[in-house]
C-alpha positions as CSV (number, residue, x, y, z in Angstrom):
1,X,-3.2,-41.1,-11.8
2,X,-0.5,-41.9,-9.3
3,X,1.6,-38.4,-9.3
4,X,2.1,-38.2,-5.9
5,X,3.8,-41.8,-5.5
6,X,6.7,-41.3,-3.3
7,X,6.2,-38.3,-1.6
8,X,4.9,-37.2,1.8
9,X,2.3,-34.4,2.5
10,X,0.9,-33.0,5.7
11,X,-2.4,-30.9,5.8
12,X,-3.8,-29.3,8.7
13,X,-7.2,-28.7,9.6
14,X,-7.1,-32.4,8.1
15,X,-9.5,-34.2,10.0
16,X,-12.7,-32.6,8.4
17,X,-13.9,-30.5,5.9
18,X,-11.8,-29.2,2.4
19,X,-8.6,-30.7,5.0
20,X,-10.0,-34.6,5.1
21,X,-11.0,-34.1,1.5
22,X,-7.3,-32.7,0.3
23,X,-6.1,-35.6,2.6
24,X,-8.1,-38.2,1.2
25,X,-7.3,-37.1,-2.2
26,X,-3.9,-36.9,-2.1
27,X,-3.7,-40.4,-0.3
28,X,-5.5,-41.6,-3.3
29,X,-3.1,-40.3,-5.6
30,X,-0.5,-41.6,-4.3
31,X,0.9,-39.7,-1.2
32,X,1.4,-40.8,2.1
33,X,-0.6,-38.2,4.0
34,X,-0.6,-36.6,7.8
35,X,-3.5,-34.8,8.6
36,X,-2.7,-32.3,11.4
37,X,-5.8,-31.6,13.5
38,X,-6.6,-30.6,17.3
39,X,-8.6,-34.0,16.8
40,X,-7.8,-36.7,14.8
41,X,-10.0,-39.5,15.8
42,X,-12.0,-41.8,12.9
43,X,-9.4,-41.2,9.9
44,X,-9.3,-43.9,7.7
45,X,-6.0,-46.1,7.9
46,X,-4.3,-44.5,4.3
47,X,-4.0,-41.2,6.5
48,X,-1.8,-40.9,9.7
49,X,-3.3,-38.6,12.3
50,X,-1.1,-36.4,13.9
51,X,-2.1,-33.2,16.8
52,X,-1.2,-29.7,16.0
53,X,-2.4,-27.4,17.1
54,X,-1.6,-24.4,14.8
55,X,-1.6,-22.1,17.3
56,X,1.2,-23.1,19.5
57,X,4.8,-22.9,18.5
58,X,5.8,-26.0,20.1
59,X,2.9,-28.6,19.0
60,X,3.9,-27.3,15.6
61,X,7.3,-28.1,16.3
62,X,6.6,-31.7,18.1
63,X,4.0,-32.5,14.9
64,X,7.3,-31.6,12.4
65,X,9.5,-34.0,14.6
66,X,7.0,-37.0,14.9
67,X,6.7,-36.4,10.4
68,X,10.3,-36.7,10.2
69,X,10.9,-39.6,12.7
70,X,8.2,-41.5,11.1
71,X,8.4,-40.4,7.4
72,X,11.7,-39.3,6.9
73,X,10.8,-36.5,4.8
74,X,8.0,-33.9,4.1
75,X,7.1,-32.7,0.2
76,X,3.9,-31.3,0.3
77,X,2.3,-28.6,2.9
78,X,-1.2,-27.8,2.8
79,X,-2.3,-25.2,5.6
80,X,-6.0,-25.3,5.3
81,X,-6.5,-24.6,8.9
82,X,-9.0,-21.6,9.7
83,X,-11.6,-20.5,11.8
84,X,-14.1,-17.8,11.2
85,X,-16.3,-15.3,12.4
86,X,-19.7,-13.1,11.8
87,X,-20.2,-9.7,12.2
88,X,-18.8,-5.9,11.0
89,X,-15.7,-4.0,13.1
90,X,-18.4,-2.8,15.9
91,X,-19.9,-6.7,16.3
92,X,-16.0,-8.3,17.1
93,X,-14.0,-7.7,20.0
94,X,-10.4,-7.4,20.3
95,X,-9.9,-11.1,21.7
96,X,-11.9,-12.4,18.6
97,X,-9.4,-10.5,16.1
98,X,-6.4,-11.5,17.5
99,X,-7.6,-15.1,17.7
100,X,-8.7,-15.1,14.1
101,X,-5.7,-13.7,13.0
102,X,-3.6,-16.2,14.9
103,X,-5.5,-19.3,13.6
104,X,-5.7,-18.3,10.0
105,X,-2.3,-16.0,9.6
106,X,0.0,-16.7,12.0
107,X,-0.7,-20.2,12.0
108,X,0.3,-20.7,8.6
109,X,3.8,-19.0,9.1
110,X,4.3,-21.3,12.2
111,X,3.3,-24.4,10.5
112,X,5.3,-23.6,7.4
113,X,8.3,-22.3,9.4
114,X,8.5,-25.3,11.1
115,X,8.2,-26.9,8.2
116,X,11.0,-25.3,6.5
117,X,14.2,-27.7,7.2
118,X,12.0,-30.6,5.6
119,X,10.7,-28.7,2.4
120,X,14.1,-27.6,2.3
121,X,15.2,-31.4,1.7
122,X,12.5,-32.2,-1.4
123,X,12.9,-31.8,-4.4
124,X,9.5,-31.9,-5.0
125,X,8.5,-29.1,-2.2
126,X,5.1,-27.1,-2.3
127,X,2.7,-25.2,-0.1
128,X,-0.2,-24.5,-1.2
129,X,-2.2,-21.8,1.6
130,X,-6.1,-22.1,2.0
131,X,-7.0,-18.0,1.1
132,X,-10.9,-17.4,0.1
133,X,-12.1,-15.3,-2.2
134,X,-13.1,-12.9,0.4
135,X,-9.6,-11.2,0.0
136,X,-10.6,-9.4,-2.9
137,X,-14.4,-9.1,-2.4
138,X,-16.2,-7.2,0.4
139,X,-18.6,-9.9,2.0
140,X,-21.3,-9.1,4.4
141,X,-20.6,-9.4,8.1
142,X,-17.3,-11.2,7.8
143,X,-14.7,-7.7,8.4
144,X,-12.6,-10.2,10.9
145,X,-12.6,-13.3,8.4
146,X,-11.5,-11.0,5.7
147,X,-9.0,-9.1,7.2
148,X,-7.3,-12.6,7.8
149,X,-7.5,-14.0,4.0
150,X,-6.8,-10.5,2.6
151,X,-3.4,-11.1,4.5
152,X,-3.0,-14.9,3.5
153,X,-2.9,-14.0,-0.4
154,X,0.1,-11.2,0.5
155,X,1.6,-14.0,2.4
156,X,1.2,-16.5,-0.1
157,X,3.0,-13.9,-2.8
158,X,5.7,-13.0,-0.5
159,X,6.2,-16.7,0.9
160,X,6.5,-17.3,-2.7
161,X,9.2,-14.8,-3.0
162,X,11.1,-15.5,-0.5
163,X,11.5,-19.4,-1.1
164,X,11.4,-20.0,-4.9
165,X,15.1,-19.8,-5.0
166,X,15.3,-22.7,-2.4
167,X,13.0,-24.8,-5.0
168,X,10.2,-24.4,-2.8
169,X,6.7,-23.3,-4.9
170,X,4.3,-22.0,-2.5
171,X,0.6,-20.6,-4.2
172,X,-2.6,-20.5,-2.6
173,X,-6.2,-22.0,-3.5
174,X,-9.2,-19.0,-3.0
175,X,-12.3,-20.8,-2.6
176,X,-15.5,-19.3,-2.8
177,X,-18.6,-20.6,0.0
178,X,-18.2,-24.3,0.7
179,X,-20.2,-26.3,2.3
180,X,-18.6,-27.9,4.9
181,X,-19.1,-28.5,9.0
182,X,-17.1,-24.9,8.9
183,X,-20.2,-23.3,7.0
184,X,-23.1,-25.6,8.9
185,X,-21.4,-24.0,12.7
186,X,-21.2,-20.2,11.6
187,X,-24.9,-20.4,9.7
188,X,-26.2,-21.4,13.3
189,X,-25.2,-17.9,14.4
190,X,-27.4,-16.2,12.2
191,X,-31.0,-15.8,12.8
192,X,-32.6,-17.7,10.5
193,X,-29.9,-20.0,9.1
194,X,-31.7,-21.9,6.2
195,X,-32.6,-18.2,5.0
196,X,-28.4,-17.3,4.8
197,X,-27.4,-20.9,3.8
198,X,-30.0,-20.2,0.4
199,X,-28.0,-16.6,0.5
200,X,-25.0,-18.1,0.0
201,X,-25.8,-21.5,-2.8
202,X,-27.4,-18.1,-4.5
203,X,-23.8,-15.9,-4.5
204,X,-22.2,-18.4,-6.8
205,X,-23.3,-18.3,-10.6
206,X,-23.6,-21.7,-10.3
207,X,-26.2,-21.7,-8.2
208,X,-24.9,-23.8,-5.7
209,X,-22.2,-24.2,-2.6
210,X,-18.3,-25.2,-3.9
211,X,-18.3,-28.9,-2.7
212,X,-14.8,-29.6,-0.2
213,X,-13.8,-32.2,-3.4
214,X,-14.0,-29.5,-5.8
215,X,-11.3,-27.6,-3.6
216,X,-9.1,-30.1,-2.9
217,X,-9.0,-31.0,-6.7
218,X,-7.2,-27.3,-7.1
219,X,-4.6,-27.9,-4.2
220,X,-3.8,-31.1,-5.5
221,X,-3.1,-29.4,-9.0
222,X,-0.8,-26.8,-7.4
223,X,1.0,-29.2,-5.0
224,X,1.4,-31.8,-7.9
225,X,5.0,-32.3,-9.3
226,X,3.5,-31.6,-12.5
227,X,2.3,-27.4,-11.9
228,X,6.0,-27.2,-11.5
229,X,6.2,-23.8,-13.1
230,X,3.6,-22.8,-10.8
231,X,4.4,-20.7,-8.1
232,X,3.2,-17.2,-7.0
233,X,-0.5,-18.0,-7.8
234,X,-3.6,-17.3,-6.5
235,X,-6.4,-20.2,-8.2
236,X,-10.0,-19.4,-7.8
237,X,-12.5,-22.3,-7.0
238,X,-15.6,-20.1,-6.6
239,X,-18.5,-20.6,-8.8
240,X,-17.7,-17.2,-11.0
241,X,-18.3,-15.2,-7.9
242,X,-14.9,-13.1,-8.7
243,X,-15.7,-12.6,-12.6
244,X,-19.1,-13.1,-13.7
245,X,-21.3,-10.5,-13.3
246,X,-24.5,-12.7,-13.5
247,X,-28.4,-10.9,-14.6
248,X,-31.2,-11.6,-12.2
249,X,-33.2,-14.3,-13.3
């Protein structure tokens, strides 16, 4: 399937994890893909890497200008860049709160604002934000991350409303816990990373963490011109966490 042939896609946080899996899948399906990240070394030849710091409006503007210069267009934006934090409201100081919100929430706003002029010129414009089940489910010791993803969910619906008449669709995916380098780094903050990993696997009704490729597949659906009537939607890719209530075995 090559439904993205002729389209240009940009993926923030495209250098690893969900972002890299998404960039690869969109390229496989015909898109010209740009990975926007603070480090873009080691990407495959079909993906163009452009350095971009989502916490800097100047960096975002420079990246969008380079996309316009090199490709002349932008049709799809995947806002994937994000960070996490471990702890309760007692454990995270103001600097940690501001940093997580700056990357996870304001970062999406910055990048999308910077991309709007190009997206408005597209006949197949789509924005996909990476949210989380943490937006609607209380997860232990993830208060900063959960607050940020709750904001991403509301931001997605607001953006979808603001831009639907401009022909720009805005949706989000809400993954469960995904087995990525991002999660592996977070696990190292626990006293027993092995036990914590087992607990994360067990939280999904499927008995394992979600894969990056599974999330990428959902992002590709929402970004595809074949989903032209899908906007203002949150698609859960969570191994059943949100809706299934399993009995203990």
